N, C-alpha and C positions, 0 to 999 in steps of 0.2 A: 457634453460633460461624462465622464464616467461616472457608473455606479459609487468607486469610491467615493468620488466627489462629493457625491451627495450630502452626506452627514455635514461636512463642513461648509457648505454653501449653505444648508438650512441654519447651522447657528448664524452665519454672517448676516441671513438675512432675518434670521429672529430678532438679532441686537439691532437690527436698523429697522424693525418695526417694530420694536417697543418703545421706541422714541413716543410721545405724548404731541398733542396739538398745545404749543406753548404761548400761541398766538393771543392776543386780547382780542377779542370781536367787538367789533364796532357798533357801539347802538346805537347810533344814528340811522346804521343803514338799515332799513326796514324789510331787506329782503332775509328771508330766513332760512332760506334756503330750499324756500318752497313757490309760494305762490306771491306773486309781487302786485305792485300796483297797477292796474290797470294804464295803458297809454295809448290805444286805441290797437286792438289786435286786427280787427275784422274792417277793411277798406271796401267797400262796393266796387267793383270794376277793377280791382286788383291784387294781385297775387305775388305774395310775398314771402319771402325766405324766413326761415328761423333765424339766422342772422341778424335779418334787416329790421327784427322785433326789439325793440329797448325794452320791453316789458317782458320778455323770458332772457334777460341776461341777468337777472338774480335769480333764475331756475337754475342754472348751469350747477355744476358739482363742483365744490369748493376741491381745487387739486392738493394734494398733501403738500406739494412744495410752495402753495401760497400761504402755509399754514406755520413758516417758521423764520419769522422776521425778529423773535425774542432771541437773543441769546442764550446759547446751548444752558450753560450754567447760570442763567440769572437766577433772582430768587422766586420769581412766577414761575421761569420753567422748573425748576425743583419741585415747587409747591402743585404744578400741574401733571408734573410724572409721577408723581407722590400718588394723587388722587387717581390719575389714570392707572393703576396698578390696580386699583380695586375691582375695574370694570374690564381687566384683561380678556380677549378671546384666545386662544391658538389662533395662526396665522389662516389657517385653512381647515375646519372641522364641523363645517356645517352637515356635509352630507356625511352617510355612515360608511365606513371604511369597506373594503373587500375583505371576505375570510380568508378566500386564500385564492389563488390563481385561478382554481377550477371551478370557483364560482361566478357561473355564467348564466342567466334569466333567459326564460324563453324569447323568442323574438318577436312577441305579440308584446313584452313589456319594456319596451323603452322608452330611456328618460331622455327627456328632452337638453340631456349637457349636462357637464359635471357643473356644479355650484360653489360657491365659496359664502363665507360669510356675508350677509348684509351689512351693510356698513351705515350710520347715522343719517337719517332725513331723505332717505331711501323708500321704496316701496316694495313690498314682497309680491313673487312670482306665486299667485294662488295656483295655478295650473301644474308647477314644477313640483310643489309641494305636494299636492293632490296627488298625483302620478308617484312621487318617492313614497308617500305613506303606503300607496297601493303596490308597490312593488315589495315593502317591509313586510308586508301583510302576507302577500303571496308567498314570501320566503318562510314565513311560521308554519304556513298550512300545508307545505310540500312535504315538511320532514313529516314520518308517519312514528316515530319513536315514541314511546311513555315521556320522556324529559321534552321531546318538544312540544305534546299535547299538554304536560304541564304548562311549559310556558307561553303557548299558544292562550291557555286559560287565564294563564296571570296578566298576560297581555290586554285581554278582553276586558278585563275587571279593573286595569291600571289608573283609567280615568276615574271610576267611581273613588278609587282606593284613594285619589291624588285630590279630590273635589272633598272627599271626607276633613283630609287634614284641612285643606283651605278654608273651611266652613269652620271647624275647631278652633285654628289660629285665627281668625278673623273676628269673633267671638271674643277673645282672649283679649287682643289687641283694642277690638274696641270699650272693653272693662278697663282695661288701664286707663285708656286716654280719658274716660269718661267720670272715673274715681278722682284723678289726677286734676281733672276741669276744677270737679266740685272743690276740692283742696284748696286750688288757688285762687279760684275765684271768690270764696269767701274769706280767703287772708287779705283780701281789701280791705275788710270790716272788722277783721279780727282773728282769733284763733279758741282753739279749746283749751281749758285750764291745764287739765288731767291729761288729756291725749292731743298734742299739737297735729299729728298727722290726721286728723277725722274732722271730714266737712261739718257745716253747720247741721246738716239735717242726721247726722251721726252723733254729733256731741247732743244734741237735745232731742234724744227720742220722741218728748210729748207734741213733736210738731212732724211724726214721721206720718201721721195721717195724710200731707200732704197740704194744710192750713199754712201759708208762707207768711201771715201777718205779721211776724217778728223781722221781717226784713223791711218792714216799711220805717222810716228815717223819722217818723215822730215817735215809735214806740222804744221803749228804753229795753236795751235786750238784756242789761242785768235781769229785771225783774220777770223778762219771760223763759227768760233761761241761763240759771244761776250759773252753769256751767262755761260758758261763752264767756270771753274778755275781749271788750273791744277796744281799739286802739287809745282811745280818748282816757280809758281807764291804766294803760299803760303809762302814758304820759300825762299824769294829773295835773303837774306844771304848767301844760301848755291849754290845757281845758280851764284852768281857771284865770291865765293870762288872753286867749284868744277866743274863748267858747268852745263847749265838747262839739257842734257842727261844724266848728273851722278846722278842728284837730281832723275830724274823720274823713271831710271833703280834702284837705291836704294830702294825708295818708292814702286816700281811695284813689286819687288822683297819680301819685307818686307809683306806687306799685301797680297800677295800670301800665302807667309808660314804663317801668321796668318787664313788666310781661312782655307787653308787647315788641318792647324793644329786644330782647331775647330771641322772640319769635322769629324777627323779622332779621338779624343777624345771623341766625341758625339758617334762617332759608338762602338768603344772598351768599354764606360763604361754604356752604355744604354740597347745596344743588346748583350751582352754576354749571349750564351747559357747558362751557369751555373747560371744563376738571372731567368731562366724561369721554373718555377717550379712548378705542379699541385698538389694537392693533394694523386693523385695517385701514384705518384711518391714519396712520401714521406714513411716511413716504416711504416706500418700499425702494425706490431707488436715491435715495437722497445723497449719496456720497456720487452720484451719475452726473457728467459734465453735459448730457444730451438733455438735463432736467431744468437747466438753466433759464431756458426761454420760459419756463412755466413760472421758475422764479421771478423773474423781472418786466411778468407780466399779471400779478396779482389779480384773481378774478372776486367780487364781490361777496364781504365776508356775510355768515350770518348773522341775524338777531339773537342776542344773548336770550336764552331761557334762564328762568329760575323752578325747577321742575317742581319744589315743592309750594310752590305759592298759586293762591287760588283752589276751587273747590277740583281740578283735575278730568273733569267730566269732559270738556272738550277736546282736549288734548288724548283719553282715554277713547273716545268717540274715535276721533282720527288714526290710532294706532288700532284699535280693533278693526276698521276699514282697510288694513293694509299697507302701513306705514311704521317705518322705524325708528323709534328714535331711545339710542343705550341708555341705560343708565336711566329714563325716567321711571321704572319700574324695578330698579334694583335696590337692595339693602340699607343703602346710605339716603336714596330717599325714602324710603320706609320710615326710619329712624327719623330724620329729619319732619317728615309730614307729621308724625305721631305727637312725638315732642313740641313741634311748634302747633300745631293744633290744639293741644291743650292750653297753651300758654296766651295764644290768640284769643280764645273764647274765653279762657278765663279774665285776659283785661277789660273784658265788658266790652269791646267794639260789638258794632252792627252784623252779626255774622255767625254762621252756624256750623257744627261739625258733622253736621250729614252729608251733604255732598261730599268733602274729603274722606266720609270713612267708603265711599267708591274706590276713589284711590289707591287706597290704604289695602283693601282690600285686594284690588289688582296687583298691586305691588306681593303680598302675600303669594298670590296665585302665580305669579312669573317666577316667583324665587322657589316655591315649592314643586312647579312644574317641572325644574330643569335638573331633579334627582334624576331622572329617567331621561335614555336617548330618543325615546318617541317622541318627546314634546319640546325636549331640549334643542335636538338637532332639525325641528321642522318648526317653522314661525307661524303658517298657518292651523298646525293644530296646537301649536298652545294659544291661538287664539280662544279657541274651544275654552278652555281652561278659564282663560280671563272676562269669557262671557258669563258664566257661572258663578266666578268671583263678584263679579260687580252686581249678581242678586244677593250674594252675601252681605256684601255692603251696605245696599237698600234694607235687608233684612235687619241687622245690626240697627240701622239709623232709625226705624222708624216699629220694629217688631213686628214686620211685614212680610213672612216670606213670601206668600203669594202674588204680593205687590211688587215685590224685588224680581221674580221670575219675569213679570211682564212690566217693570221698569227697563230691565237688559234687552228683552226683547222690542219694547218699542222706541227705547232712546239711544240707549250705546251700540247695540250690537248691530254688526254689518250681515255675517253669517250666521243664521241660527236655526239648524234644521231640528227637528225633534229630537234627536240623540243629546244636541248639548240643550235645550227646553229641559228634558229631564236629568238631565245632571246639574243642572241651573237651580230645578227644585228643591231638589236633594240637598245640594250645597247651600241652599237658603234655609233649608228646614233644619239641616245640624247647627247651623251658624245662630239660629232661633233658639234651638233647643240648650245650647252650650251657655247664652247670655242669660238663657231663664234660671238655668241653675248659679250661674254666677251671681247673679242679681245685684244690679250696681248700683241701684238707689233705693235697697233696701224695702223697698214695697211688693215685691214679687212682679213685678211689672217690667216688661221689656225698655217700654221708652216714659218718660215721666209723664208727660202727656195722654196718655191713654185713659180713657174717660167711657164711661156708659149714660145712657141716658133711658129714663122710665115711663118717659111721654111719648106718644106718638104724635106726629104730625099731621096737619088739615091742610085740605084740598086750597081753601083760600091762602095760605101760606105761599104756596107757588109764586104767588105774584111777587111779595119780598125777597124768592131765592131769586126769582129771574134777575131781579133789578142787581141783587149781589153778584152774578153772572158776568152783569155789563159793567158794572161798578170794577170786578176783577180782571175783565178782558180790558178796561180802558187803561185801568194801573200798568197791566202787565207791558203792554204795549209801548206807554209812555215812559216806563220803569227802562224799559231795553233801550230805546233812543236814548234817554238823556244817559245814561251810565257807556253807552258805546258812544257818545258826543264829548264825555269828558275823559274818558280813557283816552279816544282819540284826540282832541284839539287842546288839551289841559295836560292831562298826565303825561300823552309823551311829548307833547311839544315844550316844557317849560323847564323851568329849573328841577321837577316834580320828579320829572324824569330818570333825569340825570344822578338826582339825589334820592333815593327808596327811601332810605332809613328818614330821613327829615320828613316825609311826606307820609309816613307811618306812625312818627312821633305826634304831629300836628295833628294827623284824623282821633289819633287816641285822646289828645287833650282835648279836641273840641268834643269827643263825645262825652269824656267825662264831666267837662262843663256843664254840658245840656243834659247828662243822663242824671245826676246825682242827686237831682231836686224832688225828679216826680220819681213814685214809688213804681210804677209800672214799668218805666224807661230802666230803673235802677236794677232789678231783677234779672235775674238770666233769663233767654229767649223762651229756655223751654218750659222755665217757672211761669214766663207769663203768659205761653200759649196753652199751659194747663189750666190757673186760672180764669182764662177767658173761656177756655171750652165749659168747664164746669159749670153744673147744672147746681142753684140754687134751691136748697129745699126749707121748707119755712119750720120753724122750732130749732133747727139746726146751728150748731154754735160756729160752723164754718161761714168764715165773710168772703172767703178765697180774697183775700188782700183789700177788702174793702169793696169788690166787685159785687156784691149782693145787695139788690136793692129790694129788701122784704116788704116796702111800703110804696110801689111806683104809681100811686093815686095823687101825689102830689109831685108839681114840678119841681119844687124845692130839693125834694128828696133826690131826685134823678139826676138833676144838671150836675152836682159835683164829680159825681163819677164818670158823667158823660165829657164832661168840659175836661179831667184829666185823660181819659180814655182817646179822645181826639189831640191833644197835646202830645202823647205816648205814637200816637198814629203818625202826624205830620212828623216829629222827631226821627221814628225810625224809617221813616221812606226817605228823607233828605240824607241822614246819616249812610243809608244803604247806598244810596246812588253813588257816594264818593268813597266809598268803604272796598265795595266789589271790586278787587281789580287789582288791589294794594298788594307787596312783595310779603306776603306771609300767607298761612294757609286758611283758606276764608271760603265756606260754601253760603249759599243764596236760600235755601231751603226755610231756616228756619227764622231769618229777617221776612223773610215774602207771608212764610203763616203767619206770624206776627200783625204783621199790617194787614191781611185779610181778616183775621180773627179781631183786631180792633173794629174796625168796620162793622163787620158783622156783630160783634157785641153791642155796639149803639143802634145800630138796626134794629135788633131786638129787643133791647130795652124802650125804645121807641114805640113798638108793634104792642110792646107788655103794658105800656101808658096809654095806646090807643083803646087795649082791650077794656082796660079796667076804665078806663073815662068816656069812651065813644065806641061801646060796643055795638051798635047800630050800624056804623059805618062797615063795619066788618063783615063778611059772607062766611060766618063761625057759627058752623051746626054742632053742637056739643062741648062748649065753653058759656059758661053762666059770664053773666055781665060782670060779676066782682071777682072772676077766678082769673088771679094774677099766674096762677102758674098752667095755665090753659099754655102759655107760649113760655118755648125754654128761649133765652136768649144764649145760651152755650150752645144749641144746634145752630142756630143765626151764625155763632163765630165758626164752626166747624165749616158749615157751607161758605162761608166768606173766604177762610183761608185755603181751601181747597179752588175755590174759582182764583184767586189773586196769586198762585202759586199756578195754574195752568194756564193764566195768561200769561206769567213770565218763561215758563220754560216749556208750553205749546205740548205737555203732555196730559193722557185724557184719561184712555184706560187703567194704564197701572197707577195713577192720582187717586181715580176713584175707590179700587181696590184697597189702597194703603188707606183711605180713612174708611171702609167697611170692617178692616183689622183691627183698626184705631179704635172703634166704637164697638167691637164685637157682635156685630147686628147689622142685618141689612134692613132693617126697619127704615132708613136713611138714603136709602140707596138711589132713588128716584129724584128726592131733593141735591144731592151730590151729584149724581149724573147731570140735571138738567144744567146746573150752574157752570160745574167744568167746560160742557158741550159750548155753552151760549160764549165764556168768556174767551175760549179757544177760537170760535169764531169771532167774533168782536175784534180780539187782538191780532189774528190774521187780516182784518179786513185795515189795521192801522200801521202793522209791521209785520211783515210776511215772515220775518225771521222773528227766531226766540232769542233767548239772551245767549243758548250755548252758541247757535250759529253765527250768533254776531261776535262773541270771542274768537270764534276759529276763521272769522273771517280776520278780524281786528289784526290776530298773531298770524295770518296768513299762511295755515296749516293747509296740506292740498288733501282737502277732504273731498269723495267724490260723493254727493246726496244720490243717494240710488231710489228716492222718495220723490224728487224733486222733476218735472216735466219740463222739459223745454220746444219752444217752436221754432222750428228749422229756417222757414222761409225758403227762400233761394239759394240759400246755404250748402255747399256743395265739400267734398271732401279736399278738392283743390284748394279751399280754403284756407285750410289747415294743417295741409300736409308739410313735411320737412323734407325739401330737395337738395339741402346743403348739407346733410350728414356727412359727417368722414366714413367710407366704406372702406372696405380690404378686397382686393379683386387678385384673384387665384392665378389668372395668366401672368402677374407680375411677379418680381423677386423681391420676398418679404423678409427683410433681415430682421435680427432682434433690435438694431439696430432703431431701424425705420421705424418697427411697431413701437420703439417707445418714445420717438420723437413725435410720432401720430399721436400717442397717449398721450405725451406730455402737452401737445397743443389744439388738442381737441377740445371742442365746447359740448362734449358729450354728457349726458346729465346720469344719470345713475342706471343708463341702460346700455347700451355700446354701440359697436360696427356691423352692419350689414356684411356680410361675406358673398361676393359677385364675382360670376363666370360670364364672360361674352358669350352671347345666343351665337350658335350656329350657323344661322344666317349673318351674322353681322349685323344684327339690326338694332340690338339693344345689350341689354344688360341681366341677367337671369339669376335668381337667390341660389346661392349656395346653403347659405347658414346664416346666424347669427351669434355675435360672443359679446356678451356681456363687459361692461369695465371692469370692473370686480375680477373677474376671472380671466380677461386678457394681464392683467395687472400681475394674477399670481402664476400664471402660465412662464410671465417673462422672467418672473423673480427666480424662477428653477434653472433659468438659463440666461442669468447676466452677465456670467462670466464668458460668453462666447457672442459679441457684439456681433460679428458679421456670419454668425450662423443662420442657414436661411430655414425658417417657417413654413411648415406646410399645413394647408388646409384640403384634404380630400373632398373632390365633391359628392361621392358618394363612398360611404365606409360602413360595415359593420365592425368596426372595434367594437370589443367586447368592455370596454370600459363604458363604452356609450349607453350600455344597457345595465350599468351599475348605480352604486349610489357611492361612490368615492370619490372625494373633492380633493384629496391632494395624494400623488406618488409618494410623498412621503410618511404617510398613515399605514399604507398598507402592511408594512413592516419586510418589503422585499423589496430587492432591487430593480433596478431598471432591465436589467437584463435576465433576470428571472422572470417578469412579467412579458418580456420582447417588447420592450415600450421604447420609444423614442422621443425623448423628452422637447424634442424640436416640432414633433407632431402636434398642435394644437387642434387635432379634431373632435377630441373627447370634450374639450372644454365647450364647442361649438353646439348651439341649438339647430338642430338638422330639419326642423318642422316646427318653423315659429309660423304666427299667427298670422294670414294675409289674407287680403280683401281686396276686391278689385275698385279701381278710383272712380265708378261709375254707381257704387253700392251707396243706397241711403243714409244718411248721417243718424238715423236712428238706430241704424241695424250697428255702424260702428259705437254707439255710446253703448248699445248693449253688451257689445265686446268687454269696454272697462268696465261696466255695472256688474254684469251678469258672469260671466267669465273672468274678471279679475286680472285683465292682463297688463301687462307691464308697458308692451309695446304689441304695436299692431303694424306690421310691412303691407305695402299700396303697391298693388301693380297695374298696368293698363290693362285694356280687353284681351292682348294676347298674352299676358302672364309675363310681362316683361317690368324688373324692378321701376318703380316709378318716385318712392321714397317711403317716409316711415313718421309715423305719428306714436311718442310715447306718453306716458299716462300725464306727466305733468303740463306737457303742453296742451294734452285737451283740458287738464284741469284749467289752464289759463285763457283758452280757447273761451270756454265755457263762461268763465268768470267776466270775461268782458262781454260775450254774449248778453248775461242777464244783468248787467251794466248798461248796456244800449237798449235792452229790452225796457 
C-alpha cells in the first residue's frame, strides 16, 4: 500500500469499524465472556490441552464476525448503533502518537510493542501501561525549556486537580440524589401544600430536629403538620367510601410500583450491555470473504448485563483489578444510576443508596479523568483516579472521609500505593466538605443517622457486645448463602430471570403490603437507622417514633416496642434477601445496618430492663440499681449494625472507622472493634465468601483475588499450560490472507499469538515475540487491500517505533514514506520481551506473576529455553476456580 492510499483505506476501515454489535445476547448463556461454570479442569494424571477443556469454551473471545446475525437495518440494529455511537473510540488511539519522526527515546526505555485500545471483557496489560507512563514522564523531564518545566509541574499536579474535581462533582451528584429521593419517598404519602417540590422534612420545619413521629400511620398528618396534605385529603370521596387508611394504602402502593417500574425500565433499556459497543469490537473485516468461517461457527455469546443494576461494587472491584468493561463507567450509566437510584430508594424497597454511590463516584472519576491524555490513554493510571473516586463515594454515603479511604484500600482497590492513598484521602475530604456546604438534610449533618452519645460504656457490657458480634456473623453468613441461592436457583432459572420487570413489580408489591402497617418498616431506611441509633433522654419530648421507653421497669411497657422492632427486623431480613440483585440500582449497606440496628436495639432494651429490675445479676460498677439511663439502647443498635454489616461484606477496619466518624468520638472504639472482628470470624467460619465475592462468582467476573491463598499440592505448571495455542512461525510465509484466516479461526482470547522461529540445532522452537489479537487485527486492517502481501516479523529489531508510544501509523501525521515504514512489517506491534517462565517453576511463582506483576500472559519454556506453551490470565482464573471448588 502506498502512502497516498492510506487516507482512503483509513476511511474504509473507519466505516466498517463504526458498525455496532447488533446481536441480542442470549440470556440463557451464563458465559459472560469471563469465567465459566467449572466442568472439571484438573484431572489427576491427565494432561489436557486447552481445546479439550469444555469449561474454557465460554472464555474464548467473542469474534466480531459472530455478532452480526441481526439484519443491518433492523430496528434493533438501528437502536444499538445509536447507543453504540455514544461510547465510540477511535479505532486505535490508546498509545500516544509520535511528536515527530526524530522523537526517538533512549535505548533502555523500550516499550513492549505498540498497543491499540483494549476491547470489552479483556484484561489490561499493567506492565505495558507502567512502561508507557514511565516513557511519557521521561519525555517531559528531558526538555529543559521554561515551557517544558511548566508542563512538567502541571503534569505532576494534574492528578490532584482531577481528584479535586471528582470529589466536588461526586458530592453534587449525591446531593441531587438525596434531595430527589426524599421528595419522591414522601410523595407516596402526600405533598406540601404551598411548595410541592419540598420533602416532608422541609415542608414541616417543626420536625427538622429529627423526630419523625409524624410518619406513624396512626398520627393525623394535618394536626402535626398543617402544610402537609395527604392523598386521603386529596380524594375525600374515597376516604368516605373506603376509609382514610385504605386510600393511603392504595396510593402508597401505586406510587411505589410506579417509581420501581420507572427505575427498572431505565436500567434495562438504557444500560443493557449489548448497546455499549466500541469500534474495536466491531468487525474490521466484515466484508472479507475469509471471515465466513468465523460467521458459520459462532462462539458462545456473553451474558447480558445491566450496568446500572445492583450496587456496582463487585464490578468496580473487577475493573480495578484490571478488567475492561466499556460503558460501565460512562455518562449514560452515570445518568441512569443516579436517576434510577433516587426512584428505587423512594419506592420503599429494602435497599440503600450508599453502595451505589461508589459506582456513581467511579463514573464521575472515569469521565473527568478523560480530560487529559495522561489518564485517558493509560488504563492503569486511570485506575488510580477510580480508587480515589471510590473513597469519595463512601465519604458522601456515610460522611466518613477517613473510612472511605480505608474502604477503598480494604475492599475495592487492587493497586493502592501511597500516592493513591493520599489522593484518595484528599478526594474524600473534598467530597465531604462540599456535601457539608450543600447540607442535603437541612440539619448540618452529612448523613441523617449521624448521632452522638453522652454516656460511656461499661466493662460488663462487653458480653452483650460479643453476643451481637456472633449474631451479626451468623446473619451475614446465612444472608449471603440465601441470597446467592435465590439468585442462582430462583431468579436465574425461573420466569423471573426472563422477565426482570415483572420481578421488580412483584417484589415492590410484596414490600408495600408488608411494610405499610408497621411504622418501622414504612419509614425510610436512613430514618429507621437514625431512630434506632438515637439516645433517649429523660424529660425530652423526642420519642423517636415511639422507640424510647422511658419506664423500662415494666415488661408491659417494653413489649409493644420490642415486638414492633422484631417484626421490622424479620420483614427487612426476608425482603432484603429477595430484593438484592433485582434489575435496578440497589445497595446492601442500609438494609443490613437496619437489621443489625433492630437486633441491637432489642438487646439494649432487654439490658435496660435487666439493669432496672435485676441489677444484682450484672457486674455493673458505677450504675445505680434504678438508673435506667446507665444502659444506652442506641449504642447497642450501633454495635449490632456494625457487626451485621461486617458479617455480610467482611469489611473490618474501614467499617469500624466509619462508625467512629458517625458518632464523632472514639469512646466506643472497643465495642465496635470487638463486634466487627467477632462477626467477621464467625461469618468466615460459616461461609468463606462475603456477599460481593459471591456476586462476582455468580456473574462469572474474572476477578483475581490477591488476598486468597491456594494449596497447590502435587499440581505442576504442565497441568494448566496451553500447548494448542495458534502460533506464527517466522520461517514460514505469512501472508495477509493467511493471518486473517488464522485470526478468524483462532480460539485466542484477549491475548494473542506466540511468534516462533526454529532453534539453530533444529530441536524445537524458540520465542521471537508475542503479538496480541487486537494489535494483529489493527495491523491487518492497514494492509487489508493486499491479501497476498507477506508479513514480516523480525527476529531482532531496533525499530524506532518499538520504543515509542505510537498506536497507529495513521496518527503520526506523517506518511509511511516519511517515516520509512513498511506497513507489512508487524515487528513494531510485537512484544519482543514477553514474560517467560521455565516449566519446572513453582506454581506459587506463576501465581505471583499474575497477582503482583499484573501479567496478561506468561510464556512457558522448557529447561533449555525452547517454547513449551502459554498461560493467559483467564485460563489461570478458570484453573483457580476449579481448584477452589475441588478443595
